[in-house]
C-alpha positions as CSV (number, residue, x, y, z in Angstrom):
1,X,119.8,90.8,81.3
2,X,117.1,88.6,82.9
3,X,119.1,88.4,86.1
4,X,119.2,92.2,86.4
5,X,115.4,92.4,85.8
6,X,114.9,89.7,88.4
7,X,116.9,91.6,91.0
8,X,115.2,94.9,90.2
9,X,111.7,93.4,90.4
10,X,112.6,91.5,93.6
11,X,113.9,94.8,95.1
12,X,110.7,96.6,94.2
13,X,108.6,93.8,95.7
14,X,110.5,93.6,98.9
15,X,110.5,97.3,99.4
16,X,106.8,97.5,98.7
17,X,106.1,94.6,101.1
18,X,108.1,96.4,103.8
19,X,106.1,99.6,103.3
20,X,102.8,97.6,103.5
21,X,104.0,96.0,106.7
22,X,104.8,99.3,108.3
23,X,101.3,100.5,107.3
24,X,99.8,97.5,108.9
25,X,101.8,98.0,112.1
26,X,100.8,101.7,112.1
27,X,97.1,100.8,111.8
28,X,97.4,98.5,114.8
29,X,99.6,100.8,116.9
30,X,98.0,104.2,116.4
31,X,95.4,105.3,119.0
32,X,92.7,107.1,117.0
33,X,91.1,106.9,113.7
34,X,92.6,110.1,112.3
35,X,96.1,108.7,112.9
36,X,95.3,105.3,111.6
37,X,93.9,106.9,108.4
38,X,97.3,108.2,107.6
39,X,98.9,104.8,108.0
40,X,96.2,103.1,106.0
41,X,96.6,105.3,102.9
42,X,100.0,106.7,102.3
43,X,102.5,103.9,102.9
44,X,99.9,101.2,101.9
45,X,99.3,102.8,98.4
46,X,103.0,103.4,97.8
47,X,103.8,99.8,98.9
48,X,101.2,98.4,96.5
49,X,102.5,100.5,93.6
50,X,106.0,99.2,94.3
51,X,104.8,95.6,94.4
52,X,102.8,96.1,91.2
53,X,105.9,97.6,89.6
54,X,108.0,94.6,90.5
55,X,105.3,92.3,89.1
56,X,105.1,94.3,85.9
57,X,108.9,94.0,85.4
58,X,108.7,90.3,86.1
59,X,105.8,89.8,83.6
60,X,107.3,91.9,80.8
61,X,105.6,91.1,77.5
62,X,102.6,89.4,79.1
63,X,99.0,90.6,78.5
64,X,98.2,90.6,82.3
65,X,100.4,93.7,82.8
66,X,97.4,95.9,81.9
67,X,95.3,94.4,84.7
68,X,98.1,95.3,87.2
69,X,98.2,98.8,85.8
70,X,94.4,99.2,86.3
71,X,94.7,97.9,89.9
72,X,97.4,100.5,90.6
73,X,95.4,103.3,88.9
74,X,92.2,102.5,90.7
75,X,94.0,102.4,94.0
76,X,95.7,105.7,93.5
77,X,92.4,107.3,92.5
78,X,90.2,105.8,95.3
79,X,92.5,105.8,98.3
80,X,92.4,109.6,98.9
81,X,88.6,109.7,98.6
82,X,88.2,106.9,101.0
83,X,90.6,108.5,103.5
84,X,88.8,111.8,103.2
85,X,85.4,110.2,103.9
86,X,86.8,108.1,106.8
87,X,88.3,111.3,108.3
88,X,85.1,113.2,108.1
89,X,83.1,110.4,109.7
90,X,85.7,110.0,112.4
91,X,85.7,113.7,113.2
92,X,82.0,113.8,113.5
93,X,81.5,110.6,115.5
94,X,84.5,110.7,117.8
95,X,84.4,114.3,118.8
96,X,88.1,115.0,118.0
97,X,89.6,117.6,120.4
98,X,90.9,120.8,118.9
99,X,94.2,120.5,120.7
100,X,95.3,117.7,118.3
101,X,94.4,119.6,115.1
102,X,96.6,122.3,113.6
103,X,93.8,123.7,111.4
104,X,90.2,122.8,112.1
105,X,88.2,123.5,109.0
106,X,85.4,121.2,110.1
107,X,84.4,123.3,113.1
108,X,82.4,125.6,110.9
109,X,80.4,122.6,109.5
110,X,79.5,121.4,113.0
111,X,77.7,124.6,114.0
């Protein structure tokens, strides 16, 4: 039974680490802030949740599980807010061209 739990938790941790790695590569490779914002939030948060799930499986029965749950919960709650604020600042400061945006809801706020 513990061998199966070790394999499952290891698989979660490796998959989460790979997602975090792809997010880091995306942050370095993408050209503008709006593109980097996508790479910084979506795969990074899912990768962290997978790593935390693997750690929770590995630490079953330990009191530290609740700290890991809190870390995951706060990350899921704060990452969209941070991405939204970074996107608004990047739009205002960098003067994003309308050709790259499908819907431009911020154009009304600029005027």
